[in-house]
N, C-alpha and C positions, 0 to 999 in steps of 0.2 A: 566969145563963142568959138569953139574949136571946129575945124573942118576935117573931114576924113582924108586920109592920104590915098593917092592913087597907087596902083601896083608898082609903077615905075618909081614913085617917091619912096615907097617901102623898100624897094630893091636898092635904091641909093643909100638909104640909112644902113641897110644890111651890108652892102658892099664896103661902106666905111668902117663899120664895127668889126666885121669878120676880117676885113683887110688889115685893120690895125693889129689884130692878133697875129696875122700872117707876117706882117712887117716885123713885129717883135720876135717872132719865132725865127725868121730868116736872119735876124741880127746875130744870133748865136746858135747856129744849126746843130741838130743832133737828131737822128732818126727816132730813137727811143723817147727823147724829150718831146718830140712833136705830139705824141699821143697824150702825154701828161699835160702838156701846155693847152692843147685844144680842150681837154676835159676840164682843166682849171678855168679856162675862159668861158666855157658853157655855163658854169656856175654863176659867173658874173652876169651873163646875158639873161639867165633865168630870174635874176634879181630886178630886172627892169619892170616898169609899170606903164599903164596907159597905152598911148599910141606907140610909144617906143617898144614896149613889150610885144604888141601886136605886129609891128613891122619886123622885129628881129626873130620872132618865133613862128611866123606863118609863111606859107609860100615856099618857093624853091630857094636853094642856096645860091649865092652869087657865084658867077664864073670869074674867078680871079686868075690873073696871069701867074705862071709858075716858073718862068724862065730865069728871071733875074730880079734881085731886090729892087733895082732901079725901076724896072717895069711895074712891079707891084706898087711901088710908091707913086708912080705916075698915074695909077688908077685910083689908089686908095685916098691919097691926100685931097684930090679934088672932090671925091665922093664925100669925105668927111666935111669939107667946107660947104658943099651943096646941101648935105644933110642938115647942118646948122641953119642954113638959109631957109630950107623948106619948113623946119620946125618953127623958126622965128616968125615966118609968115603965117603958118596955119595953126600951130599949137605952141605958142611961146612958153607956156608953163612947163612944157616937156623938154625944153632945151637943156636945163640942168640935169635932167634924168639921162638924156642921151650922152652928154659929156661924162657924167659919173659912170655910166655903164661901160662906155668905150675905154675910159681910163682904168677902171677896175679890171676889165678883161685884159687890157694890155699889161697891167701891173701883175695880175695873177699869172699870166702867161710867162712873164719874165721870172717870177719867183718860183715857178713850178720846177725849175731845173737849176739847182745850185745857186739860188739867189740871183739878183739882178747884175748882169755884167755891164761894163762900161758901154759896150755897143748897144745893148738893150736900153740902157738909161738914155742914150742919145736919141734912139728912135722914139721912145716915150715922150721925150721933150719936144720932138718935131710934131708928134701927134697932138700933144697938149697945146702947142702953138697954133696949129690949124683949128683946133676946137675953140680957141679963144679962152682957154681955161688958164687963169692966172694963179699965182701962188696961193691966193686965198681959198682956192678950190681943193687944196691938198688935204 
């Protein structure tokens, strides 16, 4: 039986997902690229379903730090980790959905501008590690 997520829990999922996109974006910055990347990522978010879709597409956007990549990472990686914990506890069947959406958004973001750079690939690997997504999820 699945339980409803609180607004705080939804924000945690959203912070992790949108933050992952920002992390990839920051790995290889470009002002024009940012628009294409966020647009590409929104397509992946729209592909979500169930509780994950509800969490990512409703309510306010997360307030993410903009000062440094390190600061973004210090907020985003714990949010991703906590997001997986929340889903595991409340709606375990949606854990793979969240993993897939976050990784697809990160991947689309990286590909939106001249393919995936080594810096972007490294960030995606860190995100994948936190999500507990192993090679079989690719």
